[in-house]
VODO-764083 format. One record per residue (C-alpha): x, y, z; residue in one letter. Coordinates in Angstrom, 1 decimal. Each point is the difference from the previous one (the first is absolute). Example, Ala and Ser with C-alpha at 12.3 -4.5 7.8 and 13.67 -1.06 7.14 Angstrom:
residues 2
@X = 12.3; Y = -4.5; Z = 7.8; type = A
@X = 1.4; Y = 3.4; Z = -0.7; type = S
end
This chain:
residues 480
@X = 422.9; Y = 10.6; Z = 212.5; type = M
@X = -3.0; Y = -2.0; Z = -1.4; type = A
@X = -1.0; Y = 2.6; Z = -2.3; type = S
@X = 3.4; Y = 0.1; Z = -1.3; type = L
@X = 0.0; Y = -3.7; Z = -0.7; type = I
@X = -3.3; Y = 0.3; Z = -1.6; type = T
@X = 1.4; Y = 2.6; Z = -2.4; type = W
@X = 3.1; Y = -2.0; Z = -0.8; type = A
@X = -2.1; Y = -3.1; Z = -0.8; type = L
@X = -2.3; Y = 2.1; Z = -2.4; type = A
@X = 3.0; Y = 1.5; Z = -1.7; type = L
@X = 1.6; Y = -3.6; Z = -0.5; type = L
@X = -3.5; Y = -1.5; Z = -1.4; type = L
@X = -0.1; Y = 3.1; Z = -2.5; type = L
@X = 3.5; Y = -0.4; Z = -1.2; type = C
@X = -0.7; Y = -3.9; Z = -0.5; type = H
@X = -3.2; Y = 0.9; Z = -2.0; type = C
@X = 1.8; Y = 2.6; Z = -2.2; type = C
@X = 2.7; Y = -2.5; Z = -0.6; type = S
@X = -2.5; Y = -2.8; Z = -0.9; type = S
@X = -1.7; Y = 2.3; Z = -2.4; type = A
@X = 3.1; Y = 0.8; Z = -1.7; type = R
@X = 0.8; Y = -3.6; Z = -0.4; type = I
@X = -3.5; Y = -0.7; Z = -1.3; type = S
@X = 0.3; Y = 3.0; Z = -2.5; type = V
@X = 3.4; Y = -1.2; Z = -1.2; type = S
@X = -1.2; Y = -3.7; Z = -0.6; type = Q
@X = -2.9; Y = 1.3; Z = -1.9; type = Q
@X = 2.3; Y = 1.9; Z = -2.2; type = E
@X = 2.1; Y = -2.9; Z = -0.5; type = E
@X = -3.0; Y = -2.0; Z = -1.0; type = R
@X = -1.0; Y = 2.4; Z = -2.5; type = E
@X = 3.4; Y = 0.4; Z = -1.6; type = Q
@X = 1.4; Y = -3.3; Z = -0.2; type = P
@X = 3.7; Y = 1.3; Z = -0.9; type = Y
@X = -0.1; Y = 3.7; Z = 0.6; type = G
@X = 2.3; Y = 2.5; Z = -1.7; type = H
@X = 3.5; Y = 1.1; Z = 0.9; type = L
@X = -0.1; Y = 3.3; Z = -2.0; type = R
@X = 3.4; Y = 1.7; Z = -0.4; type = F
@X = -1.2; Y = 3.3; Z = -1.2; type = Q
@X = 1.8; Y = 1.9; Z = 2.9; type = Q
@X = 1.9; Y = 2.8; Z = -2.0; type = G
@X = -1.2; Y = -1.6; Z = -3.3; type = M
@X = -3.3; Y = 1.7; Z = -0.3; type = C
@X = 1.0; Y = 3.6; Z = 0.4; type = G
@X = -0.3; Y = 0.0; Z = -3.9; type = I
@X = 0.6; Y = 3.4; Z = -1.9; type = E
@X = -0.4; Y = -1.3; Z = -3.5; type = R
@X = -1.7; Y = -3.1; Z = -1.5; type = L
@X = 0.6; Y = -1.3; Z = -3.4; type = S
@X = -1.7; Y = -2.4; Z = -2.3; type = A
@X = 2.3; Y = -3.2; Z = -0.2; type = L
@X = 0.9; Y = -2.3; Z = -2.7; type = E
@X = 1.7; Y = -3.1; Z = 0.2; type = P
@X = 3.7; Y = 0.4; Z = 0.5; type = S
@X = 1.4; Y = -3.5; Z = -0.4; type = R
@X = -0.8; Y = -2.5; Z = -2.6; type = R
@X = 0.6; Y = -3.7; Z = 0.3; type = V
@X = -0.6; Y = -2.2; Z = -3.1; type = P
@X = -0.9; Y = -3.8; Z = 0.2; type = S
@X = -0.4; Y = -2.5; Z = -2.8; type = E
@X = -3.7; Y = 0.5; Z = -0.1; type = A
@X = -0.7; Y = 3.5; Z = 1.5; type = G
@X = 1.6; Y = 2.8; Z = 1.6; type = V
@X = -0.2; Y = 1.6; Z = 3.6; type = T
@X = 0.0; Y = 3.7; Z = 0.6; type = E
@X = 0.7; Y = 1.4; Z = 3.5; type = Y
@X = -0.7; Y = 3.3; Z = 1.5; type = F
@X = 2.6; Y = 1.6; Z = 2.0; type = D
@X = -0.7; Y = -1.2; Z = 3.6; type = Q
@X = 2.5; Y = 2.6; Z = 1.5; type = L
@X = -2.0; Y = 2.9; Z = -1.1; type = Q
@X = -1.3; Y = 2.2; Z = 2.8; type = Q
@X = -3.6; Y = -0.6; Z = -0.8; type = Q
@X = 0.4; Y = -3.7; Z = -0.2; type = M
@X = 1.8; Y = 0.0; Z = 3.4; type = Q
@X = -2.5; Y = 2.2; Z = 1.6; type = C
@X = -2.8; Y = -2.5; Z = -1.1; type = A
@X = 2.0; Y = -3.0; Z = 0.8; type = G
@X = -0.6; Y = -1.8; Z = -3.2; type = V
@X = 1.8; Y = -1.2; Z = -3.2; type = S
@X = -1.5; Y = -0.3; Z = -3.4; type = A
@X = 0.8; Y = -2.2; Z = -3.3; type = H
@X = -1.7; Y = -0.6; Z = -3.4; type = R
@X = 0.3; Y = -3.3; Z = -1.6; type = R
@X = -0.6; Y = -0.9; Z = -3.6; type = T
@X = -0.4; Y = -3.8; Z = -0.8; type = I
@X = -0.1; Y = -1.1; Z = -3.6; type = Q
@X = -2.6; Y = -2.6; Z = -1.2; type = P
@X = 1.0; Y = -3.6; Z = 1.2; type = R
@X = 2.0; Y = 1.8; Z = 2.6; type = G
@X = 0.6; Y = -1.5; Z = 3.5; type = L
@X = 1.0; Y = 2.1; Z = 3.0; type = L
@X = 1.9; Y = -2.4; Z = 2.1; type = L
@X = -1.0; Y = -0.9; Z = 3.6; type = P
@X = 0.9; Y = 2.7; Z = 2.5; type = L
@X = -0.9; Y = 1.6; Z = 3.2; type = F
@X = 0.7; Y = 3.5; Z = 1.3; type = S
@X = 0.8; Y = 1.5; Z = 3.4; type = N
@X = -2.9; Y = 2.2; Z = 0.0; type = A
@X = -4.0; Y = -0.2; Z = -0.5; type = P
@X = -0.9; Y = 1.5; Z = -3.5; type = K
@X = -2.8; Y = 0.7; Z = -2.2; type = L
@X = 0.3; Y = -0.8; Z = -3.9; type = I
@X = -2.3; Y = 1.8; Z = -2.4; type = Y
@X = -0.3; Y = -1.6; Z = -3.5; type = I
@X = 0.2; Y = 2.8; Z = -2.5; type = V
@X = -0.4; Y = -2.0; Z = -3.1; type = Q
@X = -0.6; Y = -3.6; Z = -1.1; type = G
@X = -0.8; Y = -3.1; Z = 2.0; type = R
@X = 1.9; Y = -2.8; Z = 1.5; type = C
@X = -0.3; Y = -3.1; Z = 2.2; type = V
@X = 1.7; Y = -0.1; Z = 3.4; type = G
@X = 0.3; Y = -1.5; Z = 3.3; type = G
@X = 1.1; Y = 0.8; Z = 3.7; type = M
@X = 1.4; Y = -2.9; Z = 2.2; type = V
@X = -1.2; Y = 1.0; Z = 3.4; type = I
@X = 2.0; Y = -1.8; Z = 2.8; type = P
@X = -2.0; Y = -2.8; Z = 1.8; type = G
@X = -2.7; Y = -0.1; Z = -2.4; type = C
@X = -1.2; Y = -3.2; Z = -2.0; type = P
@X = 0.7; Y = -0.7; Z = -3.6; type = E
@X = -3.9; Y = 0.1; Z = -1.1; type = T
@X = 0.5; Y = -0.4; Z = -3.9; type = F
@X = 0.7; Y = -3.8; Z = -0.6; type = Q
@X = 0.4; Y = -1.5; Z = -3.3; type = W
@X = -0.4; Y = -3.6; Z = -0.7; type = M
@X = 0.2; Y = -1.8; Z = -3.2; type = Q
@X = -2.5; Y = -2.8; Z = -1.0; type = Q
@X = 0.7; Y = -2.9; Z = -2.2; type = A
@X = -0.8; Y = 0.3; Z = -3.5; type = A
@X = -3.8; Y = -1.0; Z = -0.8; type = G
@X = -1.0; Y = -0.2; Z = 3.6; type = Q
@X = -2.2; Y = 2.2; Z = 2.0; type = Q
@X = 0.9; Y = 1.2; Z = 3.7; type = W
@X = -2.9; Y = -2.0; Z = 1.2; type = G
@X = 1.0; Y = -3.2; Z = -1.7; type = E
@X = 3.6; Y = 0.3; Z = 1.5; type = M
@X = -1.3; Y = 0.1; Z = 3.4; type = E
@X = -2.2; Y = -2.9; Z = -0.4; type = E
@X = 2.6; Y = -2.1; Z = -1.5; type = A
@X = 2.4; Y = 1.2; Z = 2.9; type = G
@X = 2.7; Y = 1.5; Z = -2.3; type = Q
@X = 2.2; Y = 2.7; Z = 1.2; type = E
@X = -0.1; Y = 3.4; Z = -1.9; type = Q
@X = 3.5; Y = 1.1; Z = -1.1; type = R
@X = 1.1; Y = 3.0; Z = 1.8; type = F
@X = 1.0; Y = 3.1; Z = -2.1; type = R
@X = 0.3; Y = 2.9; Z = 2.2; type = D
@X = -1.3; Y = 2.2; Z = 2.8; type = E
@X = 0.5; Y = 3.6; Z = 0.9; type = H
@X = -1.6; Y = 2.7; Z = 1.9; type = Q
@X = -2.7; Y = 2.4; Z = -1.8; type = R
@X = 0.6; Y = 1.5; Z = -3.2; type = I
@X = -2.0; Y = 3.1; Z = -1.2; type = Q
@X = -0.7; Y = 1.9; Z = -3.0; type = Q
@X = 0.9; Y = 3.7; Z = 0.1; type = Y
@X = -0.9; Y = 2.7; Z = -2.6; type = R
@X = 0.3; Y = 3.7; Z = -0.6; type = E
@X = -1.2; Y = 2.1; Z = 2.8; type = G
@X = 0.5; Y = -2.7; Z = 2.9; type = D
@X = 1.8; Y = 1.0; Z = 3.2; type = V
@X = 1.9; Y = -2.9; Z = 1.5; type = I
@X = 1.0; Y = 0.0; Z = 3.6; type = A
@X = 3.2; Y = -2.0; Z = 1.0; type = V
@X = 1.1; Y = -0.4; Z = 3.5; type = P
@X = 3.7; Y = 0.3; Z = 0.7; type = N
@X = 1.9; Y = -3.4; Z = 0.0; type = G
@X = -2.6; Y = -1.7; Z = -2.2; type = V
@X = 1.3; Y = -1.6; Z = -3.1; type = A
@X = -1.7; Y = 0.7; Z = -3.2; type = H
@X = 0.3; Y = -0.1; Z = -3.8; type = W
@X = -1.9; Y = 1.2; Z = -3.2; type = F
@X = -0.2; Y = -1.4; Z = -3.5; type = Y
@X = -1.2; Y = 2.3; Z = -3.0; type = N
@X = -2.5; Y = -2.2; Z = -1.8; type = N
@X = -1.2; Y = 2.9; Z = -2.0; type = G
@X = 0.9; Y = 1.4; Z = -3.6; type = E
@X = 1.3; Y = 3.4; Z = 1.2; type = V
@X = 2.7; Y = 0.8; Z = 2.6; type = P
@X = -1.2; Y = 0.1; Z = 3.6; type = L
@X = 0.8; Y = 3.3; Z = 1.7; type = V
@X = -0.2; Y = 0.3; Z = 3.8; type = A
@X = 0.9; Y = 2.6; Z = 2.5; type = I
@X = 1.0; Y = -1.2; Z = 3.5; type = T
@X = 0.1; Y = 2.3; Z = 3.1; type = I
@X = 1.7; Y = -1.6; Z = 3.2; type = S
@X = -0.4; Y = 1.2; Z = 3.5; type = D
@X = 3.6; Y = -0.2; Z = 1.2; type = V
@X = -0.9; Y = 1.7; Z = 3.3; type = S
@X = -2.5; Y = -2.7; Z = 0.9; type = S
@X = 0.8; Y = -1.5; Z = 3.4; type = G
@X = 0.0; Y = -3.3; Z = -2.0; type = A
@X = 3.1; Y = 0.9; Z = -1.6; type = N
@X = 2.8; Y = -0.4; Z = 2.6; type = Q
@X = 3.1; Y = 0.3; Z = -2.3; type = L
@X = 0.5; Y = 3.7; Z = -1.0; type = D
@X = -2.0; Y = 2.7; Z = -2.0; type = N
@X = 1.1; Y = -1.4; Z = -3.4; type = L
@X = -2.0; Y = -2.3; Z = -2.3; type = H
@X = 1.5; Y = -3.4; Z = -0.4; type = R
@X = -1.2; Y = -3.0; Z = -2.2; type = D
@X = 1.2; Y = -3.4; Z = 1.0; type = F
@X = 0.0; Y = -2.2; Z = -3.1; type = L
@X = -0.6; Y = -3.7; Z = 0.3; type = L
@X = 1.2; Y = -0.6; Z = -3.7; type = A
@X = 2.1; Y = 1.8; Z = -2.5; type = G
@X = 2.0; Y = 3.1; Z = 0.5; type = R
@X = -0.8; Y = 3.8; Z = -0.7; type = E
@X = 2.1; Y = 1.4; Z = -2.7; type = R
@X = 2.2; Y = 3.1; Z = 0.4; type = R
@X = -1.8; Y = 3.3; Z = -0.3; type = A
@X = 0.5; Y = 2.0; Z = -3.2; type = E
@X = 2.0; Y = 3.4; Z = 0.4; type = Q
@X = -1.8; Y = 2.4; Z = 2.3; type = G
@X = 0.6; Y = 2.3; Z = 2.7; type = A
@X = -1.1; Y = -2.5; Z = 2.7; type = Q
@X = 1.8; Y = -3.1; Z = -1.4; type = M
@X = 2.9; Y = -0.3; Z = 2.4; type = E
@X = -1.9; Y = 0.5; Z = 3.2; type = R
@X = -2.7; Y = -2.3; Z = -1.1; type = A
@X = 2.4; Y = -2.9; Z = -0.8; type = E
@X = 0.1; Y = -1.3; Z = 3.5; type = E
@X = -3.8; Y = -0.6; Z = 0.0; type = R
@X = 0.3; Y = -1.9; Z = -3.2; type = K
@X = -2.1; Y = -3.2; Z = 0.2; type = G
@X = 2.0; Y = -3.3; Z = 0.1; type = V
@X = -1.3; Y = -3.6; Z = 0.3; type = N
@X = 0.0; Y = -0.8; Z = 3.6; type = L
@X = 0.5; Y = -3.5; Z = -0.5; type = L
@X = 3.2; Y = 0.5; Z = -1.7; type = S
@X = 1.9; Y = 0.9; Z = 3.2; type = G
@X = -0.5; Y = -3.7; Z = 1.6; type = F
@X = 2.7; Y = -2.6; Z = -0.3; type = D
@X = -1.0; Y = -2.1; Z = -2.8; type = T
@X = -0.1; Y = -3.3; Z = 1.7; type = N
@X = -1.8; Y = 1.4; Z = 3.0; type = L
@X = -2.7; Y = 1.5; Z = -2.4; type = L
@X = -0.4; Y = -3.4; Z = -2.0; type = A
@X = -0.5; Y = -1.8; Z = 3.3; type = E
@X = -2.5; Y = 2.5; Z = 1.4; type = A
@X = -2.0; Y = 0.0; Z = -3.2; type = L
@X = 0.2; Y = -3.8; Z = -0.7; type = G
@X = 1.3; Y = 0.2; Z = -3.2; type = V
@X = 3.6; Y = -1.0; Z = -1.6; type = D
@X = 3.0; Y = 2.4; Z = -0.2; type = R
@X = -0.4; Y = 1.0; Z = -3.7; type = E
@X = -3.7; Y = 0.9; Z = 0.4; type = V
@X = 1.1; Y = 2.3; Z = 3.2; type = A
@X = 2.6; Y = 1.6; Z = -2.2; type = K
@X = -2.5; Y = 0.7; Z = -2.6; type = K
@X = -2.2; Y = 1.6; Z = 2.6; type = I
@X = 2.9; Y = 2.3; Z = 1.2; type = Q
@X = 1.1; Y = 0.8; Z = -3.5; type = N
@X = 2.3; Y = 2.9; Z = 0.6; type = P
@X = 0.6; Y = 0.6; Z = -3.6; type = E
@X = -3.7; Y = 0.5; Z = -0.8; type = D
@X = 0.0; Y = 3.4; Z = -1.7; type = K
@X = -3.9; Y = 0.1; Z = -1.1; type = R
@X = -0.9; Y = 2.4; Z = 3.0; type = G
@X = -3.1; Y = -0.3; Z = 2.1; type = D
@X = -2.4; Y = -0.2; Z = -2.9; type = M
@X = 0.6; Y = -2.7; Z = -2.3; type = V
@X = -1.7; Y = -1.1; Z = -3.4; type = L
@X = -2.1; Y = -3.3; Z = 0.1; type = V
@X = 0.2; Y = -1.4; Z = -3.7; type = E
@X = -3.0; Y = -2.3; Z = 0.2; type = R
@X = -2.0; Y = 1.8; Z = 2.7; type = G
@X = -0.8; Y = -1.3; Z = 3.4; type = L
@X = -2.1; Y = -3.0; Z = 0.5; type = E
@X = -1.7; Y = -0.1; Z = 3.4; type = M
@X = -3.3; Y = -0.6; Z = 1.7; type = L
@X = -2.1; Y = 3.1; Z = 0.3; type = R
@X = -3.7; Y = 0.8; Z = -0.1; type = P
@X = -1.6; Y = 1.0; Z = -3.3; type = S
@X = -0.9; Y = 3.7; Z = -0.6; type = R
@X = -3.7; Y = -0.9; Z = 0.6; type = W
@X = 0.8; Y = -1.6; Z = 3.3; type = M
@X = 2.1; Y = 2.9; Z = 1.1; type = E
@X = -3.0; Y = 2.4; Z = -0.8; type = Q
@X = -2.5; Y = -2.1; Z = 2.0; type = Q
@X = 2.5; Y = -0.1; Z = 3.2; type = V
@X = 0.4; Y = 4.0; Z = -0.6; type = Q
@X = -3.7; Y = 0.4; Z = 0.0; type = Q
@X = -0.5; Y = -2.0; Z = 3.1; type = Q
@X = 2.9; Y = 1.8; Z = 1.8; type = E
@X = -1.8; Y = 3.4; Z = -0.9; type = E
@X = -3.2; Y = -1.3; Z = 1.6; type = R
@X = 1.7; Y = -1.2; Z = 3.0; type = Q
@X = 1.6; Y = 3.4; Z = 0.2; type = G
@X = -3.5; Y = 1.7; Z = 0.3; type = Q
@X = -0.8; Y = -2.1; Z = 3.3; type = C
@X = 1.2; Y = 0.6; Z = 3.4; type = P
@X = 3.1; Y = -2.0; Z = 1.0; type = R
@X = 0.1; Y = -2.0; Z = 3.3; type = N
@X = 3.9; Y = -0.7; Z = -0.3; type = G
@X = -0.5; Y = -3.8; Z = -1.0; type = L
@X = -0.6; Y = 0.3; Z = -3.7; type = E
@X = 3.6; Y = 0.6; Z = -1.1; type = E
@X = 3.2; Y = -1.3; Z = 1.4; type = T
@X = 3.5; Y = 1.4; Z = -0.9; type = Y
@X = 0.4; Y = -2.8; Z = -2.5; type = C
@X = -3.3; Y = 0.9; Z = -2.0; type = T
@X = 0.0; Y = 3.9; Z = 0.3; type = L
@X = -0.7; Y = 1.6; Z = -3.3; type = K
@X = 3.1; Y = 1.8; Z = -1.1; type = N
@X = -1.3; Y = 2.0; Z = -3.1; type = K
@X = -2.5; Y = 2.6; Z = -1.0; type = Q
@X = -0.7; Y = 1.7; Z = -3.2; type = N
@X = -0.2; Y = 3.7; Z = 0.0; type = M
@X = -0.7; Y = 0.7; Z = -3.5; type = A
@X = -3.4; Y = -1.0; Z = 0.0; type = D
@X = -2.4; Y = 3.1; Z = -0.1; type = A
@X = -2.7; Y = -1.9; Z = 1.7; type = M
@X = 2.2; Y = -0.1; Z = 3.3; type = L
@X = 0.5; Y = 3.9; Z = 0.0; type = A
@X = -0.5; Y = 1.6; Z = 3.5; type = D
@X = -0.3; Y = 3.5; Z = -1.5; type = Y
@X = -1.5; Y = 0.7; Z = -3.3; type = Y
@X = -0.8; Y = 3.3; Z = -1.9; type = N
@X = -0.9; Y = -0.6; Z = -3.8; type = P
@X = 1.5; Y = 3.4; Z = -0.8; type = R
@X = 3.1; Y = -0.3; Z = 1.9; type = A
@X = 1.1; Y = -3.7; Z = 0.6; type = G
@X = 0.0; Y = -2.7; Z = 2.7; type = R
@X = 2.1; Y = -1.1; Z = 3.0; type = I
@X = 0.3; Y = -3.5; Z = 1.3; type = T
@X = 1.3; Y = -0.8; Z = 3.5; type = I
@X = 1.6; Y = -3.3; Z = 1.1; type = L
@X = 0.5; Y = -0.5; Z = 3.7; type = N
@X = 0.1; Y = -2.9; Z = 2.6; type = S
@X = -3.9; Y = 0.2; Z = 0.2; type = Q
@X = -0.1; Y = -1.0; Z = -3.6; type = K
@X = 3.1; Y = -2.2; Z = -0.1; type = L
@X = 0.8; Y = -1.5; Z = 3.6; type = P
@X = 3.4; Y = -1.1; Z = -1.2; type = M
@X = 1.1; Y = 3.7; Z = 0.0; type = L
@X = -0.3; Y = 0.0; Z = 3.9; type = R
@X = 3.0; Y = -2.3; Z = 0.0; type = F
@X = 2.1; Y = 2.2; Z = -2.2; type = I
@X = -1.4; Y = 3.4; Z = 1.3; type = Q
@X = -0.4; Y = 1.7; Z = -3.4; type = M
@X = -2.7; Y = 0.9; Z = -2.3; type = S
@X = -0.9; Y = 1.7; Z = -3.3; type = A
@X = -2.0; Y = 2.6; Z = -1.9; type = V
@X = -0.5; Y = -0.1; Z = -3.7; type = R
@X = -1.4; Y = 3.1; Z = -1.9; type = G
@X = -1.0; Y = 1.2; Z = -3.3; type = Q
@X = -0.6; Y = 3.6; Z = -1.0; type = L
@X = -1.7; Y = 1.6; Z = -3.3; type = R
@X = 2.0; Y = 2.9; Z = -1.6; type = K
@X = 0.1; Y = 3.0; Z = 2.4; type = N
@X = -1.7; Y = -2.0; Z = 2.8; type = A
@X = 1.3; Y = 0.6; Z = 3.5; type = L
@X = 0.9; Y = -1.6; Z = 3.0; type = V
@X = -0.4; Y = 2.9; Z = 2.6; type = A
@X = 2.4; Y = 0.3; Z = 2.7; type = P
@X = 0.5; Y = -2.6; Z = 2.6; type = L
@X = 2.4; Y = -1.6; Z = 2.4; type = W
@X = 0.8; Y = -3.5; Z = 1.2; type = N
@X = -1.0; Y = -0.3; Z = 3.6; type = V
@X = 1.9; Y = -3.2; Z = 1.1; type = N
@X = 2.1; Y = -1.0; Z = -3.0; type = A
@X = 2.7; Y = 1.0; Z = -2.7; type = H
@X = -1.3; Y = -0.1; Z = -3.5; type = S
@X = 1.9; Y = -1.3; Z = -2.9; type = I
@X = -1.4; Y = 1.2; Z = -3.3; type = V
@X = 0.6; Y = -1.7; Z = -3.4; type = Y
@X = -1.2; Y = 1.2; Z = -3.1; type = A
@X = -1.7; Y = -2.7; Z = -2.1; type = L
@X = -1.1; Y = 1.9; Z = -3.0; type = R
@X = -0.1; Y = 3.6; Z = -1.3; type = G
@X = 1.3; Y = 2.7; Z = 2.2; type = S
@X = -1.1; Y = 2.7; Z = 2.5; type = C
@X = 1.0; Y = 3.2; Z = 1.6; type = R
@X = 0.7; Y = -0.8; Z = 3.8; type = M
@X = 0.7; Y = 2.4; Z = 2.8; type = Q
@X = 1.4; Y = -1.0; Z = 3.5; type = V
@X = 0.1; Y = 2.5; Z = 2.9; type = V
@X = 2.3; Y = -1.0; Z = 2.9; type = G
@X = -0.4; Y = 0.7; Z = 3.7; type = H
@X = 1.2; Y = 3.6; Z = -0.1; type = R
@X = -2.4; Y = 1.1; Z = -2.6; type = G
@X = 2.6; Y = -0.2; Z = -2.7; type = R
@X = -0.5; Y = -1.7; Z = -3.5; type = T
@X = 2.3; Y = -3.0; Z = -0.1; type = V
@X = -1.2; Y = -1.3; Z = -3.4; type = F
@X = -1.7; Y = 1.9; Z = -2.8; type = D
@X = 0.2; Y = -1.8; Z = -3.5; type = G
@X = -0.9; Y = -2.8; Z = -2.1; type = E
@X = -0.4; Y = -3.7; Z = 0.9; type = L
@X = 0.2; Y = -2.0; Z = -3.0; type = R
@X = -0.5; Y = -3.8; Z = -0.9; type = Q
@X = 2.5; Y = -2.2; Z = 1.7; type = G
@X = 1.0; Y = 2.6; Z = 2.5; type = Q
@X = -0.3; Y = -0.2; Z = 3.8; type = L
@X = -0.3; Y = 2.6; Z = 2.6; type = L
@X = -0.2; Y = -0.4; Z = 3.9; type = V
@X = -2.3; Y = 2.1; Z = 2.0; type = V
@X = 0.8; Y = 0.0; Z = 3.5; type = P
@X = -2.4; Y = -0.3; Z = 2.8; type = Q
@X = -2.0; Y = 3.4; Z = 0.7; type = H
@X = 1.4; Y = 1.6; Z = -3.1; type = F
@X = -2.8; Y = 1.5; Z = -1.9; type = V
@X = -0.4; Y = -1.1; Z = -3.6; type = V
@X = -2.3; Y = 0.9; Z = -3.2; type = A
@X = -0.1; Y = -1.3; Z = -3.5; type = M
@X = -1.4; Y = 1.1; Z = -3.1; type = Q
@X = -0.2; Y = -2.3; Z = -3.2; type = A
@X = 1.8; Y = 1.5; Z = -3.1; type = R
@X = -0.5; Y = -2.9; Z = -2.6; type = S
@X = -3.4; Y = -1.2; Z = -1.2; type = E
@X = 0.2; Y = -2.6; Z = 2.9; type = Q
@X = 2.4; Y = -0.2; Z = 2.8; type = F
@X = 0.3; Y = -3.2; Z = 2.1; type = E
@X = 2.1; Y = -0.6; Z = 3.1; type = W
@X = 0.3; Y = -2.6; Z = 3.0; type = I
@X = 1.2; Y = 1.2; Z = 3.4; type = A
@X = 1.4; Y = -2.4; Z = 2.4; type = F
@X = -0.4; Y = 0.8; Z = 3.7; type = K
@X = 2.0; Y = -1.0; Z = 3.1; type = T
@X = -2.9; Y = -0.9; Z = 2.1; type = N
@X = -2.7; Y = -2.8; Z = -0.6; type = D
@X = -2.7; Y = 2.5; Z = 0.7; type = N
@X = 1.3; Y = 3.3; Z = -1.4; type = A
@X = -2.2; Y = 3.0; Z = 0.7; type = M
@X = 0.1; Y = 3.3; Z = -1.9; type = V
@X = -1.5; Y = 3.3; Z = 1.1; type = S
@X = -1.6; Y = 2.2; Z = -2.8; type = Q
@X = 0.4; Y = 3.6; Z = 0.0; type = V
@X = -3.2; Y = 0.8; Z = -1.9; type = V
@X = -3.2; Y = -1.8; Z = -1.2; type = G
@X = -2.3; Y = -2.2; Z = 1.7; type = K
@X = 1.1; Y = -1.4; Z = 3.2; type = A
@X = 3.0; Y = 2.5; Z = 0.0; type = S
@X = 1.9; Y = 2.1; Z = 2.6; type = V
@X = -1.6; Y = 3.1; Z = -1.3; type = L
@X = -3.5; Y = -1.5; Z = -0.3; type = R
@X = 0.2; Y = -1.2; Z = 3.8; type = G
@X = 0.7; Y = 3.5; Z = 1.5; type = M
@X = -2.5; Y = 2.6; Z = 0.9; type = P
@X = -0.2; Y = 3.1; Z = -2.3; type = V
@X = 0.9; Y = 2.3; Z = 2.9; type = E
@X = 3.4; Y = -1.9; Z = 0.3; type = V
@X = 0.8; Y = 0.4; Z = -3.9; type = L
@X = -0.8; Y = 3.7; Z = 0.3; type = M
@X = 2.1; Y = 0.8; Z = 2.8; type = N
@X = 2.9; Y = -2.5; Z = -1.1; type = S
@X = 0.3; Y = 1.7; Z = -3.6; type = Y
@X = -1.3; Y = 3.5; Z = 0.7; type = R
@X = -2.9; Y = -0.5; Z = -2.6; type = I
@X = -3.8; Y = 0.9; Z = 0.0; type = S
@X = -2.8; Y = -2.4; Z = 0.9; type = R
@X = -0.8; Y = -0.4; Z = -3.6; type = E
@X = 3.5; Y = -0.8; Z = -1.1; type = E
@X = 0.3; Y = -2.6; Z = 2.8; type = A
@X = -3.2; Y = -1.6; Z = -1.1; type = R
@X = 1.0; Y = -0.2; Z = -3.5; type = R
@X = 3.5; Y = -1.5; Z = 1.1; type = L
@X = -1.9; Y = -2.5; Z = 2.0; type = K
@X = -2.7; Y = -1.1; Z = -2.2; type = F
@X = 1.1; Y = 1.0; Z = -3.7; type = N
@X = 1.3; Y = -3.7; Z = -0.7; type = R
@X = -3.6; Y = -1.1; Z = 0.8; type = G
@X = 0.0; Y = -3.7; Z = 0.4; type = F
@X = 3.1; Y = -0.9; Z = -2.0; type = E
@X = 2.6; Y = -2.0; Z = 2.2; type = M
@X = 3.7; Y = -0.8; Z = -0.6; type = S
@X = -0.2; Y = 0.5; Z = -3.8; type = I
@X = -1.2; Y = 3.2; Z = -1.7; type = F
@X = -1.7; Y = 1.1; Z = -3.2; type = T
@X = 2.4; Y = 2.3; Z = -2.2; type = P
@X = -1.0; Y = 3.6; Z = 0.1; type = K
@X = -1.2; Y = 0.2; Z = -3.6; type = S
@X = -2.4; Y = -2.8; Z = 0.5; type = E
@X = -1.4; Y = 1.6; Z = 3.3; type = R
@X = -0.6; Y = 3.1; Z = -2.2; type = E
@X = -1.9; Y = -1.9; Z = -2.6; type = L
@X = -2.3; Y = -1.4; Z = 2.6; type = Q
end
């Protein structure tokens, strides 16, 4: 009897320990992934054929145009993402809005200023006006008050090659202060656990009204997601009282007859407080120096987290081959803000005929967008069947689902692309080259796996020498 009781107590203790361990692991996973993901690829990722996508719906505004890729395409549903491309004309302002899903924005062309209004964070940019002919010190000594002009949250400069991380529910705006149209591609992770509405991308406008889409196949089913000024739905008197303005001002804010769209033209340009370009460069250099030092968790708060990183700078490349090209990786280790939106990015550049050898994404889907030039791209699915074998041209988009094997070869003189990943620390597994699957296996395993001789197995394993990720074209290897 005593022995039976002892065994029962031991079993109870073992179950308690296992349960505690599961809870501990679960809590650790929640800490590592602030939102988590609610991927809805069940039945959606059994893809037999992929196709290079182009925008299917075009929505014009007074100062630009927004082009939407069909979010109901199977490959987009598999990855749980949406995509759109915006073009903003010089002196064009993208009106304040927020989205139901976290997103990454890549500046393809041009430059702009912009800001994000993060809930609970202070307005750190304050603009005071001094009396004519007086210095600040003189005013303080005389006890005169400075006349208040404005205050707002941080404004930043953005330029071509920048990746901007925008959490869901955070209001933001952009203004094209350059001389050429601003072009930006946006990928939203609508399957993120932070989005508790549905699997459709939605923009919530705080001003203006999105115009009706031009004729297109996706126009009708997209109308219900058309952006409308949220404040226009309130009773005018209630809104006026809540905002502390008179009724006429409240009617102007609601303005249901505004037909300009969500991008409007600012005739005389925006006058606002922002750092000089020199000061921006100093801050950027300081942030880069801080990024090279170990973090103790106290240097940055949510309000001061850096939300952008330039990926076009060749000096930031992670892989570089002078005869083939370069690849730059941006993850949450380099940009901590990405940990909150659970996304990352890879930007690549290939010389003509150079290769990205076969690889697969270990823990993420990949959304590849062609920036310049063209390439031949092949994707092989889980059944060993080719699901895509074709050309990816500038402005086109292709989803490569998790664990599908992909290879690329540049056709133009130079091919550039950016790939958005649905994990803040996305990993890939290379088939060939340094640090690859084949390189990591014993020769005997390769011999018996492929029924080849020892010499053939050694060539298979070591022929690519010390090349990694991006490979030199065959013609240049022969010349060497």
